[in-house]
VEXDREN-2710 file (C-alpha; in Angstrom, 1 decimal):
% VEXDREN-2710
k/r/px/py/pz
1/MET/0.0/0.0/0.0
2/ALA/1.4/3.4/-1.0
3/THR/2.4/5.9/1.7
4/PRO/0.2/9.0/1.6
5/ASN/1.9/12.1/0.2
6/ASN/1.3/14.1/3.3
7/LYS/3.4/11.6/5.3
8/ARG/6.3/12.0/2.9
9/LYS/6.4/15.8/3.4
10/LEU/8.4/17.5/6.2
11/ARG/6.6/20.4/8.0
12/ILE/9.0/23.3/8.3
13/THR/6.8/25.9/10.0
14/ASP/7.1/24.5/13.6
15/LEU/10.4/25.6/15.1
16/ASP/10.1/24.6/18.8
17/PHE/12.4/21.7/19.7
18/ASP/9.6/19.2/20.5
19/ASP/7.7/20.1/17.3
20/ILE/10.8/19.7/15.2
21/ARG/11.5/16.3/16.7
22/THR/7.9/15.1/16.2
23/ASN/7.9/16.4/12.6
24/LEU/11.2/14.5/11.8
25/LYS/9.8/11.3/13.4
26/ASP/6.6/11.5/11.5
27/TYR/8.5/12.1/8.3
28/LEU/10.7/9.0/8.8
29/LYS/7.7/6.9/9.8
30/GLY/6.2/7.8/6.4
31/GLN/9.2/6.4/4.6
32/ASP/9.0/2.7/3.6
33/THR/12.7/2.2/4.7
34/PHE/11.9/3.0/8.4
35/SER/8.3/1.8/8.6
36/ASP/9.1/-1.0/11.1
37/TYR/11.4/0.9/13.4
38/ASP/10.8/1.6/17.1
39/PHE/11.7/5.3/17.1
40/GLU/11.6/5.7/20.9
41/GLY/13.7/2.7/21.7
42/SER/16.2/2.7/18.8
43/GLY/19.4/4.5/18.1
44/LEU/17.4/6.7/15.7
45/SER/15.9/8.5/18.7
46/VAL/19.4/9.9/19.5
47/LEU/19.9/11.0/15.9
48/LEU/16.4/12.6/16.0
49/ASP/17.4/14.6/19.1
50/LEU/20.6/15.7/17.4
51/LEU/18.8/16.8/14.2
52/ALA/16.1/18.6/16.2
53/TYR/18.7/20.5/18.3
54/ASN/20.7/21.5/15.1
55/THR/17.5/22.7/13.4
56/HIS/16.5/24.6/16.5
57/TYR/19.9/26.3/16.8
58/LEU/19.7/27.3/13.1
59/GLY/16.2/28.7/13.6
60/MET/17.2/30.7/16.6
61/ASN/20.3/32.1/14.8
62/ALA/18.2/33.1/11.8
63/ASN/15.7/34.8/14.1
64/MET/18.4/36.7/16.0
65/LEU/20.1/37.7/12.7
66/ALA/16.9/39.1/11.4
67/ASN/16.3/41.1/14.6
68/GLU/19.8/42.5/14.7
69/MET/19.3/43.9/11.2
70/PHE/17.0/46.7/12.5
71/LEU/17.6/49.3/15.1
72/ASP/14.2/48.9/16.8
73/SER/14.5/45.1/17.4
74/ALA/18.3/44.8/17.9
75/ALA/19.3/43.4/21.2
76/LEU/23.1/43.3/21.0
77/ARG/24.9/46.5/21.9
78/SER/27.3/46.1/18.9
79/SER/24.3/46.0/16.5
80/VAL/22.6/49.0/18.1
81/VAL/25.8/51.0/18.0
82/SER/26.4/50.0/14.4
83/HIS/22.9/51.2/13.3
84/ALA/23.4/54.4/15.2
85/LYS/26.6/55.1/13.4
86/HIS/24.8/54.9/10.1
87/LEU/22.6/57.7/11.4
88/GLY/25.7/59.7/12.4
89/TYR/25.1/59.2/16.1
90/GLU/27.9/58.6/18.6
91/PRO/26.7/56.8/21.8
92/ARG/27.7/58.5/25.0
93/SER/30.6/56.9/26.9
94/ALA/31.0/56.5/30.6
95/ARG/31.2/59.8/32.4
96/ALA/33.5/60.7/35.2
97/ALA/32.2/62.7/38.2
98/VAL/33.6/66.3/37.8
99/ALA/34.3/68.7/40.7
100/ARG/35.9/72.2/40.6
101/VAL/38.6/73.2/43.1
102/ASN/40.5/76.3/44.0
103/VAL/44.2/75.6/44.6
104/THR/46.6/78.1/46.3
105/LEU/50.4/77.6/46.2
106/VAL/52.4/79.7/48.7
107/THR/55.5/80.6/46.7
108/SER/57.6/83.6/45.5
109/ASP/58.0/82.2/42.0
110/ALA/56.5/84.3/39.2
111/THR/54.5/81.5/37.6
112/LYS/53.5/78.0/38.4
113/THR/52.1/75.2/36.2
114/MET/49.7/72.5/37.4
115/PRO/50.2/69.7/34.8
116/ALA/47.6/67.3/33.4
117/GLY/47.3/64.3/35.6
118/THR/47.7/66.1/38.9
119/LYS/46.0/64.0/41.6
120/PHE/43.5/65.0/44.3
121/THR/42.0/62.5/46.7
122/THR/38.6/62.4/48.4
123/THR/36.3/60.0/50.3
124/VAL/32.7/59.1/49.6
125/ASP/30.9/56.7/52.0
126/ASN/34.3/55.7/53.5
127/VAL/35.7/54.7/50.0
128/SER/38.7/56.7/48.7
129/TYR/38.6/58.1/45.1
130/GLN/41.2/59.9/43.0
131/PHE/40.4/63.0/40.9
132/VAL/42.8/64.3/38.3
133/THR/43.3/67.3/36.0
134/VAL/43.2/66.6/32.2
135/ALA/45.0/69.7/31.0
136/ASP/47.9/71.9/32.0
137/TYR/47.1/75.1/33.9
138/THR/49.4/78.0/34.4
139/ALA/48.9/80.9/36.9
140/LYS/50.9/84.0/37.9
141/ASN/52.0/85.1/41.3
142/ILE/49.8/87.5/43.2
143/GLY/51.8/88.7/46.2
144/LEU/53.2/85.6/47.7
145/THR/50.7/83.1/46.3
146/VAL/49.8/81.5/43.0
147/ASP/46.1/80.9/42.7
148/PHE/44.4/78.4/40.4
149/SER/40.7/79.1/40.5
150/ASN/37.8/76.9/39.5
151/ILE/39.9/74.1/38.1
152/PRO/37.9/71.0/36.9
153/VAL/39.1/67.7/38.2
154/TYR/37.8/64.3/37.0
155/GLU/37.3/61.1/39.1
156/GLY/39.5/58.3/37.9
157/THR/42.9/57.4/36.6
158/TYR/44.7/59.5/34.0
159/VAL/45.8/57.1/31.3
160/THR/48.4/57.5/28.4
161/GLN/48.5/55.1/25.5
162/ARG/50.9/55.2/22.5
163/TYR/50.6/53.6/19.1
164/THR/53.2/53.6/16.4
165/VAL/51.5/53.8/13.0
166/ASP/52.1/50.8/10.8
167/SER/50.3/50.8/7.5
168/THR/51.3/47.2/6.7
169/ASN/49.2/46.1/9.6
170/ASN/45.7/46.0/8.2
171/GLU/44.3/45.2/11.6
172/GLN/45.9/48.0/13.5
173/ARG/43.4/50.1/15.5
174/PHE/43.8/52.9/18.0
175/LEU/41.7/51.8/20.9
176/LEU/40.9/53.2/24.3
177/ASN/41.5/50.0/26.1
178/ASP/38.9/50.3/28.9
179/ASN/35.1/50.5/28.5
180/ARG/35.1/52.9/31.5
181/ALA/36.9/55.6/29.5
182/ASP/35.3/59.0/29.5
183/THR/35.7/60.3/26.0
184/THR/35.0/63.9/27.0
185/THR/38.5/63.8/28.7
186/LEU/40.2/62.4/25.6
187/THR/43.2/64.3/24.2
188/VAL/44.7/63.1/20.9
189/ARG/48.2/64.1/19.9
190/VAL/50.4/62.9/17.0
191/GLN/54.2/62.9/17.3
192/ASN/56.1/62.9/14.0
193/SER/58.2/59.8/14.9
194/ALA/60.0/58.1/17.7
195/THR/63.1/60.2/16.9
196/ASP/61.3/63.5/16.1
197/SER/59.4/64.8/19.1
198/THR/57.5/67.5/17.3
199/THR/53.9/66.9/18.4
200/PHE/50.5/68.2/17.1
201/THR/47.2/68.1/19.0
202/TYR/44.3/66.9/17.0
203/SER/40.7/68.1/17.6
204/LYS/37.6/66.0/17.2
205/ALA/35.9/66.3/13.8
206/THR/32.3/67.7/14.0
207/ASP/31.6/69.0/10.5
208/ILE/33.3/67.2/7.6
209/THR/32.2/70.0/5.1
210/GLN/34.8/72.3/6.7
211/LEU/37.7/69.8/6.4
212/THR/40.6/69.8/4.0
213/GLY/43.3/67.2/3.4
214/ASP/45.5/69.0/5.9
215/SER/42.9/69.3/8.7
216/ARG/44.3/67.8/11.9
217/VAL/41.2/66.1/13.3
218/TYR/40.3/62.7/14.5
219/PHE/37.1/60.6/14.5
220/LEU/35.7/58.5/17.3
221/GLN/33.4/55.5/17.3
222/GLU/32.3/52.8/19.7
223/VAL/33.3/49.3/18.7
224/GLU/33.0/45.9/20.4
225/ASN/32.8/45.4/24.2
226/GLY/32.0/49.0/24.8
227/LEU/35.4/50.2/23.7
228/PHE/36.0/53.4/21.7
229/GLN/38.3/53.6/18.6
230/VAL/40.1/56.7/17.4
231/TYR/40.6/56.9/13.6
232/PHE/41.9/59.4/11.1
233/GLY/41.3/60.7/7.7
234/ASP/42.6/59.5/4.3
235/GLY/44.4/62.7/3.2
236/VAL/41.3/64.0/1.3
237/VAL/38.9/64.2/4.2
238/SER/41.4/65.4/6.9
239/LYS/45.0/64.6/7.3
240/ALA/46.1/60.9/7.1
241/MET/48.6/59.1/9.3
242/GLU/52.0/58.2/8.0
243/ASP/54.2/55.2/8.9
244/GLY/56.2/55.9/12.0
245/ASN/53.8/58.5/13.4
246/VAL/53.2/58.0/17.1
247/VAL/49.5/58.4/18.2
248/ILE/49.3/59.5/21.9
249/LEU/45.9/59.1/23.6
250/ASN/45.3/60.6/27.1
251/TYR/42.0/60.1/28.9
252/VAL/40.4/59.3/32.2
253/VAL/39.2/55.8/33.2
254/THR/36.5/56.3/35.7
255/ASN/34.3/54.6/38.3
256/LYS/31.4/56.4/36.8
257/SER/28.7/57.5/39.3
258/ALA/30.5/56.1/42.4
259/ALA/32.1/59.4/43.4
260/ASN/29.2/61.7/42.8
261/GLY/28.7/64.1/45.7
262/ALA/32.4/64.3/46.7
263/LYS/33.0/67.7/48.3
264/THR/36.3/67.6/50.3
265/PHE/39.6/67.2/48.5
266/THR/43.2/66.8/49.5
267/GLY/45.9/67.9/47.1
268/PRO/49.1/66.2/46.1
269/ALA/52.4/66.5/48.1
270/THR/53.8/69.0/45.6
271/ILE/52.7/70.9/42.5
272/ASP/55.5/72.2/40.3
273/GLY/58.0/72.0/43.1
274/THR/55.8/73.7/45.7
275/SER/54.7/71.8/48.8
276/ASP/52.8/74.5/50.6
277/ILE/49.4/73.8/49.1
278/SER/45.8/74.5/50.1
279/VAL/42.7/73.2/48.3
280/THR/39.1/74.4/48.7
281/THR/36.1/73.1/46.8
282/ALA/34.3/75.4/44.4
283/THR/31.6/72.9/43.4
284/ARG/31.1/69.3/44.6
285/ALA/31.5/66.3/42.2
286/VAL/28.6/65.6/39.9
287/GLY/28.0/64.1/36.5
288/GLY/29.4/60.6/36.9
289/ALA/27.3/58.2/34.9
290/GLU/27.1/54.8/33.1
291/PRO/27.6/54.6/29.3
292/GLU/24.5/55.4/27.3
293/SER/21.9/52.6/27.6
294/LEU/20.5/50.7/24.5
295/ASN/17.1/52.2/25.0
296/SER/18.5/55.7/25.0
297/ILE/20.6/55.1/21.9
298/LYS/17.5/53.7/20.1
299/LEU/15.5/56.8/21.1
300/SER/18.1/59.4/20.5
301/ALA/19.8/58.3/17.3
302/PRO/16.8/58.9/15.0
303/LEU/16.1/62.2/16.7
304/ASP/19.7/63.3/16.4
305/TYR/19.6/62.4/12.7
306/ALA/16.4/64.4/12.2
307/SER/17.9/67.5/13.9
308/GLN/21.0/67.3/11.6
309/SER/23.1/68.4/14.6
310/ARG/21.2/71.7/14.9
311/CYS/18.9/72.9/17.7
312/VAL/15.9/74.2/16.0
313/THR/12.8/72.7/17.6
314/THR/12.2/72.0/21.3
315/THR/12.7/68.2/20.5
316/ASP/16.2/69.0/19.2
317/TYR/17.1/70.7/22.5
318/GLU/15.8/67.8/24.5
319/THR/17.9/65.4/22.4
320/PHE/21.1/67.4/22.9
321/ILE/20.6/68.0/26.6
322/LYS/20.3/64.2/27.2
323/ARG/23.4/63.7/25.1
324/LEU/25.5/66.4/26.8
325/PHE/24.3/65.8/30.4
326/PRO/24.0/62.0/31.1
327/GLN/22.4/62.5/34.5
328/THR/19.3/63.8/32.8
329/GLN/16.2/61.9/33.9
330/ALA/13.7/64.2/32.2
331/VAL/13.9/67.5/30.3
332/SER/11.3/70.1/29.4
333/VAL/11.9/72.8/26.7
334/PHE/9.5/75.6/25.8
335/GLY/10.0/78.5/23.5
336/GLY/9.8/82.1/24.5
337/GLU/6.4/82.3/22.7
338/ASP/5.0/79.9/25.4
339/GLY/6.3/81.7/28.5
340/SER/9.3/83.2/30.2
341/PHE/11.3/83.3/33.4
342/ASP/11.4/86.2/35.8
343/PRO/13.8/85.9/38.7
344/THR/11.1/87.4/41.0
345/LEU/8.0/85.8/39.7
346/GLY/9.5/82.5/38.4
347/VAL/8.2/80.9/35.2
348/VAL/5.2/82.8/33.9
349/ALA/3.0/82.8/30.8
350/THR/4.3/86.2/29.5
351/PRO/6.1/85.6/26.1
352/GLU/9.7/86.5/25.7
353/TYR/10.8/86.0/22.1
354/GLY/14.3/85.1/21.1
355/LYS/14.8/82.7/24.1
356/VAL/14.4/79.0/24.7
357/PHE/13.8/77.9/28.3
358/ILE/15.2/74.5/29.5
359/SER/14.4/72.7/32.7
360/VAL/16.3/69.5/33.6
361/LYS/15.3/66.9/36.2
362/THR/18.4/65.0/37.2
363/THR/18.7/61.4/38.2
364/SER/19.9/62.5/41.7
365/GLY/16.8/64.7/42.2
366/GLN/19.0/67.8/42.7
367/ASN/18.8/70.9/40.6
368/LEU/21.6/71.8/38.2
369/THR/24.3/74.0/39.8
370/THR/25.1/77.4/38.3
371/ALA/28.4/75.9/36.9
372/GLN/26.5/73.0/35.3
373/LYS/24.0/75.4/33.7
374/ASN/26.8/77.6/32.3
375/ASN/28.8/74.6/31.0
376/LEU/25.7/73.3/29.2
377/ILE/25.1/76.7/27.6
378/LEU/28.7/76.6/26.3
379/GLU/28.3/73.0/25.0
380/LEU/25.0/73.9/23.3
381/LYS/26.5/76.9/21.6
382/PRO/27.8/75.1/18.4
383/TYR/24.4/73.7/17.7
384/ILE/22.1/76.7/18.5
385/VAL/20.6/78.7/15.7
386/ALA/21.8/82.3/15.7
387/SER/19.8/84.9/17.8
388/ILE/18.4/82.2/20.2
389/THR/19.5/82.4/23.8
390/PRO/19.1/79.3/26.0
391/VAL/18.0/79.9/29.6
392/PHE/18.0/77.2/32.3
393/VAL/15.3/77.2/34.9
394/ASP/14.9/74.8/37.8
395/PRO/12.1/72.3/37.7
396/GLU/9.2/72.7/40.1
397/THR/7.4/69.8/41.7
398/ILE/3.7/69.8/42.6
399/PHE/2.9/67.0/45.0
400/ILE/-0.5/65.3/44.8
401/THR/-1.9/63.9/48.0
402/PRO/-4.9/61.6/47.2
403/THR/-7.4/60.3/49.8
404/VAL/-8.7/57.1/48.2
405/THR/-11.7/55.2/49.5
406/PHE/-12.5/51.8/48.0
407/VAL/-15.4/49.4/48.6
408/TYR/-14.8/45.7/48.5
409/ASP/-16.7/42.4/48.8
410/PRO/-14.8/40.0/51.2
411/ASN/-16.8/37.1/49.7
412/LEU/-14.9/37.5/46.4
413/THR/-11.4/37.0/47.7
414/THR/-9.3/35.1/50.2
415/LYS/-7.1/38.1/50.9
416/THR/-7.3/39.9/54.2
417/SER/-8.3/43.6/54.4
418/ASP/-4.7/44.5/55.0
419/ALA/-3.5/42.6/51.9
420/ILE/-6.1/44.3/49.8
421/GLN/-5.1/47.7/51.1
422/THR/-1.4/46.9/50.3
423/THR/-2.5/46.0/46.7
424/VAL/-4.1/49.4/46.4
425/VAL/-1.1/51.2/47.9
426/ASP/1.2/49.4/45.4
427/THR/-1.1/50.4/42.5
428/ILE/-0.9/54.1/43.5
429/THR/2.9/53.9/43.9
430/ASN/3.3/52.2/40.5
431/TYR/1.0/54.9/38.9
432/ASN/3.3/57.5/40.4
433/THR/6.4/55.8/39.0
434/ASN/5.0/55.0/35.5
435/ASN/2.7/57.9/34.8
436/LEU/4.1/60.9/36.7
437/LYS/7.5/62.2/37.8
438/SER/8.2/63.7/34.4
439/PHE/7.4/67.0/32.7
440/THR/4.7/65.4/30.5
441/GLY/3.1/63.2/33.2
442/GLN/-0.5/64.3/33.8
443/TYR/-2.6/63.1/36.8
444/ARG/-5.9/61.6/35.5
445/SER/-8.2/60.6/38.3
446/SER/-10.3/58.3/36.1
447/GLU/-7.2/56.4/35.0
448/LEU/-6.0/55.9/38.6
449/SER/-9.5/54.9/39.6
450/ARG/-9.6/52.3/36.8
451/LEU/-6.3/50.8/37.9
452/ILE/-7.4/50.5/41.5
453/ASP/-10.7/48.8/40.5
454/THR/-8.8/46.2/38.4
455/SER/-6.0/45.7/40.9
456/GLU/-8.1/43.2/43.0
457/LYS/-11.2/41.3/41.9
458/SER/-13.0/42.0/45.2
459/ILE/-12.9/45.8/44.8
460/LEU/-16.3/47.0/43.6
461/ASN/-15.6/50.7/43.3
462/ASN/-13.5/53.6/44.6
463/SER/-13.4/57.3/44.8
464/ALA/-10.6/59.8/45.5
465/SER/-10.2/63.4/46.5
466/ILE/-6.8/65.2/46.2
467/LYS/-4.9/68.1/47.5
468/LEU/-1.9/69.8/45.9
469/SER/1.2/71.1/47.7
470/LYS/4.4/72.9/46.7
471/ASN/7.5/73.6/48.7
472/LEU/9.0/77.1/49.1
473/VAL/12.6/77.5/50.2
474/PRO/12.8/81.0/51.7
475/ASP/15.9/83.2/51.8
476/LEU/16.4/83.3/55.5
477/ASP/16.9/86.6/57.2
478/LEU/16.2/88.5/54.0
479/ASP/13.2/90.8/53.6
480/ARG/11.7/89.8/50.2
481/SER/8.6/88.7/48.4
482/TYR/7.8/85.2/47.1
483/VAL/5.6/83.6/44.5
484/VAL/4.2/80.1/44.5
485/ASN/2.7/78.9/41.2
486/PHE/0.3/76.0/41.1
487/ASN/-0.9/76.8/37.6
488/ASN/-4.1/74.9/38.3
489/PRO/-7.4/76.5/39.4
490/ILE/-8.2/76.4/43.2
491/LEU/-11.6/75.3/44.5
492/HIS/-13.6/78.5/45.1
493/PRO/-17.3/78.1/44.8
494/GLN/-18.1/81.5/46.2
495/ASP/-16.5/84.5/47.9
496/GLY/-15.6/84.0/51.5
497/TYR/-15.7/80.2/51.1
498/LEU/-14.6/78.6/54.4
499/ALA/-13.0/81.8/55.5
500/SER/-13.6/81.1/59.2
501/SER/-11.7/77.8/59.0
502/GLY/-8.8/79.0/56.8
503/GLY/-10.1/78.9/53.3
504/MET/-8.6/76.6/50.6
505/LEU/-4.9/77.3/51.5
506/SER/-2.8/76.1/54.3
507/SER/0.9/76.1/55.1
508/THR/3.5/74.6/57.4
509/THR/5.0/76.8/60.1
510/PHE/7.7/79.5/60.1
511/TYR/9.2/82.3/62.2
512/VAL/9.4/85.9/61.3
513/GLY/12.0/88.7/62.0
514/ASP/13.8/88.5/65.3
515/ASP/11.0/86.6/66.9
516/THR/12.1/83.0/67.4
517/THR/9.1/81.9/69.6
518/THR/5.9/82.9/67.7
519/ILE/4.9/80.2/65.2
520/TYR/3.2/81.6/62.1
521/GLN/1.2/80.0/59.2
522/PHE/-0.6/81.2/56.1
523/ASP/-4.3/80.7/55.0
524/ASP/-6.7/82.7/52.8
525/ASP/-10.0/84.6/53.4
526/GLY/-11.9/83.4/50.4
527/PHE/-11.7/86.8/48.8
528/GLY/-8.3/86.5/47.3
529/ASN/-6.3/87.7/50.3
530/LEU/-3.4/85.7/51.9
531/ARG/-3.5/85.9/55.7
532/ARG/-0.7/85.3/58.3
533/PHE/-1.8/84.0/61.7
534/THR/-0.7/82.3/64.8
535/PHE/-2.7/80.0/67.1
536/VAL/-3.7/81.2/70.5
537/GLY/-4.9/78.0/72.0
538/THR/-7.1/76.6/69.2
539/THR/-8.1/80.0/67.9
540/ARG/-6.4/81.6/64.8
541/SER/-5.1/85.1/65.7
542/TYR/-4.5/87.0/62.5
543/VAL/-1.5/89.4/62.6
544/ASP/-1.7/90.3/58.9
545/SER/-4.9/89.9/56.9
546/THR/-3.3/91.2/53.7
547/ALA/0.0/89.3/53.7
548/GLY/-0.4/88.6/50.0
549/THR/-2.8/87.5/47.3
550/ILE/-4.2/84.2/46.0
551/ASP/-5.6/83.9/42.5
552/TYR/-8.2/81.2/42.5
553/GLU/-8.3/81.0/38.7
554/THR/-4.6/80.6/38.0
555/GLY/-3.6/79.0/41.3
556/ASN/-0.8/81.6/41.8
557/ILE/0.0/82.8/45.3
558/SER/2.0/86.0/46.0
559/ILE/3.5/86.8/49.3
560/ASN/4.4/90.3/50.3
561/ASN/7.8/91.3/51.6
562/LEU/8.5/89.2/54.7
563/GLN/11.7/88.4/56.6
564/ILE/11.6/84.7/57.5
565/ASN/14.3/83.7/59.9
566/SER/13.6/79.9/60.1
567/VAL/11.0/77.3/59.2
568/GLY/9.3/74.7/61.4
569/LEU/9.0/70.9/61.1
570/VAL/7.5/69.3/58.0
571/ASP/6.2/65.8/58.3
572/ASN/7.6/65.9/61.9
573/ALA/11.1/66.3/60.6
574/PRO/13.5/69.3/60.3
575/SER/13.2/71.0/56.9
576/ARG/14.4/73.9/54.7
577/PHE/11.1/74.7/53.2
578/ILE/7.5/75.9/53.8
579/ARG/4.9/73.6/52.3
580/PHE/1.8/75.3/50.8
581/THR/-1.3/73.1/50.3
582/ILE/-4.4/73.9/48.3
583/THR/-7.6/72.0/47.2
584/PRO/-7.7/72.0/43.3
585/ARG/-11.0/72.8/41.5
586/TYR/-10.8/69.8/39.2
587/PRO/-9.9/66.2/39.8
588/ASP/-7.3/66.2/37.0
589/VAL/-4.0/68.0/37.3
590/VAL/-1.8/69.1/34.3
591/PRO/1.8/70.2/34.7
592/VAL/2.8/73.4/32.8
593/ARG/6.2/74.2/31.3
594/ASN/8.8/73.4/34.0
595/GLN/6.4/71.6/36.4
596/ILE/6.5/68.0/37.4
597/LEU/3.7/66.1/39.2
598/GLU/4.5/63.5/41.9
599/ILE/2.3/61.7/44.4
600/ASP/3.2/62.5/48.0
601/THR/3.9/58.9/49.1
602/THR/4.4/59.9/52.7
603/ASN/0.9/61.5/53.3
604/PHE/-1.6/59.9/50.9
605/VAL/-4.5/58.0/52.6
606/VAL/-6.2/54.8/51.6
607/ASN/-9.6/53.8/53.2
608/GLY/-11.1/50.4/52.6
609/ILE/-14.8/49.8/53.3
610/VAL/-16.6/46.4/53.2
611/ASP/-19.7/46.5/51.0
612/GLN/-22.6/46.3/53.5
613/ARG/-24.7/44.3/51.1
614/ALA/-22.1/41.6/51.3
615/THR/-22.0/41.4/55.1
616/SER/-25.3/42.7/56.5
617/GLY/-24.9/44.2/60.0
618/THR/-21.1/44.6/59.7
619/ASN/-19.2/47.7/58.7
620/THR/-15.4/47.5/58.3
621/VAL/-13.2/50.4/57.5
622/VAL/-9.5/50.0/56.7
623/THR/-7.5/53.3/56.7
624/GLY/-3.9/53.8/55.9
625/SER/-1.6/56.8/55.9
626/GLY/2.2/57.1/55.9
627/THR/3.4/53.9/57.5
628/THR/0.5/52.8/59.6
629/THR/-2.7/50.9/58.8
630/THR/-5.7/50.9/61.2
631/THR/-8.6/48.5/60.9
632/THR/-11.8/49.3/62.8
633/THR/-14.6/46.8/62.8
634/THR/-18.1/47.7/64.2
635/THR/-20.5/44.9/65.0
636/SER/-23.5/44.4/67.3
637/GLY/-21.1/43.3/70.0
638/GLY/-19.0/46.5/70.0
639/THR/-15.9/48.0/68.3
640/THR/-12.4/46.5/68.0
641/THR/-9.3/48.3/66.6
642/SER/-6.0/46.8/65.4
643/THR/-2.9/48.5/64.0
644/SER/-0.3/47.0/61.6
645/THR/2.5/48.4/59.5
646/ASN/2.1/48.1/55.7
647/TYR/4.1/50.9/54.0
END
C-alpha cells in the first residue's frame, strides 16, 4: 500500500524543539525504509534529538540575525551602535564625576604650572577616590601666592596610550582599552616619529564639510565590548597618518557614578616643586554616569539624525541635553512664545521671544548647579541657531496627596483587608512611577480609579479626593517677596468660602523677623487675600490679613515682603522649606512648562470599606496613611481596633 503524500512531506513551520523532533519522526515513519522501526527505543531516537537540536539552533540564529538587522529590534549593543553610526550618532561613553577646586600655592615664584594628571583625593561613603586634571594650567603670582581658580578635576585614573602607525598592519586600531573611559576627557596628539618629538594636537571632527586634506582632526566610534576607537582621515577628508607617526591618547578611566557628591579634596604633596598647598572646593562632584543605555541610543539616534546636529525645535534641544548631560532623567523645553522666566515671579505665561527655556530633572533629584548650567550653555552653543538664547530654569514639583476610599466584597477574595489595602497602595505607587514624575506626566483621576478597580477582583468601586502642595525654600533673614505657582485653578465656589476655617490654603510653620518663639502659618480669606496667623490655643489670631494675594483662577500665590528667619517641622522632621497646600478645583492635574507632578507617598491616605450588602450588619473600614494601617470593625457586640505596618 502506497504511503500518503502528506506523510512524505516535512513540515517546516514549527520551530520549537519538541515540534521539530515530532515532525522529523513523522516524516521518517512515512518512509518505507523505516516503517518497522521503534523510534523511541532505537538509536534513531538519539539521531532525531541531534537533528532537532541542530535545526532549533539554526532557527534561533536566523531569528536573531533578522532582529539584529533593524535598530528597533536589535538586542546586541554592537548591533545597536552600528545602526546608530549609520545615522551619524555617537553613543555616550561612561562619564566621570567632575568637581571644581581652588588651589593656592604659597611661593615667591613668578608663575607655576599645574600639569595634566595632577592627583587629588577624596572619600565618599568611606571609600577613597582619585580625581585628576586633564589639562595643564598656568597661573601668575599675586603677592606671595599663585592661585588656580575653579579648576575642573575628573574622578578616575589618567591614562596614556601610545601607538606607532604601521600601514602594513591591516588590523591596527587605535583603541581606548577600557570601557570605562570618559571620551570627554580624551586628548589626541600625534608625534612625528620616535626620533622627532614634534607633536601636534588633533581636535575632534564635528563637520566634515569644513575639512581639507590638511585638517588635523580625529574621528571617534564605539566598537565591540563598549570600547572606543580613534581613527583618522585619508588625506582627502582630513590629514592621514603616516608610517612611524606616534599616536598618543590621554584620557580618564572612571568609576562612573560612584564618586558623585564628593566635596572635600586633598591635594598632592607637591605641585611644580611647591609643597605649601591649600585646596578648597568650588563645586562638589557631579555628572558621573554609566555609558548610554541601549534604549537611550534607540530613542536618541533617529532624533539626532532628524535634527542634523542643529537645535531648531524643542525636541532638538531635548535630544542634545540628554546627550550632553548624562544625568538627565527628564527634560522640558519651551520656546519664548509659550512663556518666560522672571527671577522674582518664576516661570510665567508672559512671552519673551528670542529665548528658549530649558528645565532639567536630574537622576539625583537635585537641581543643576550654576556651573553646570553655564557649562551646558557653552556646550550647546555650536548647535544653536543664531539669535536664540538658552535659559536654564529649575524644575518645580507639585505634590499630589490623594485620599482614596475603595469598597470591596470579602466574599470574592481570600485576601485579608490589610492585603487588599497593600495592593491598592502598590497600585498608587506604581502609577506615580509609571505615569508621573516627568514633565509630561498628567494626573488623571479616572485612570487611577480604573487601575485601582482592576487591581483586586474583590474591589467594587473607589473614589478619590486630592490636595496639591508645593515647597518654598525661603531666603532666611532677608526681607523679600515670594511667588508660589500651582498653575491649576483652586476650588472657590463663592467669595468668603470657608474663611472662618482657613479657606482653601494652608501652610506649614515658620518664624518671622527677630521673633524665634511665635509660630506663624498662612491661610486665605476666600476673597483673594493671603493671611498670616498664629494659634492662640485653638483659635487663629491674624497678625496680617493682607499678607499677600491668592488667584483662584490661575492657582498663583503672591507673598508680600517678609523676613523669614527659620522654618518649622515638615512631616515631623526638620526642613528647609515651607509647604503650601491647596484644594484644586478639578480632579485632574496638568503640569505646565517646568512643572513635574508627583504623588506624596508619605501622606496619601487609603480607606477600605466592606460592602454592606455583602455582610449585613457589619461595617469594616480600613484606613492607611504614611506607615500605619488601622482597621476598625463595628458589629452588634462593640468595636475593635487593630494597627499594623504596611508601607
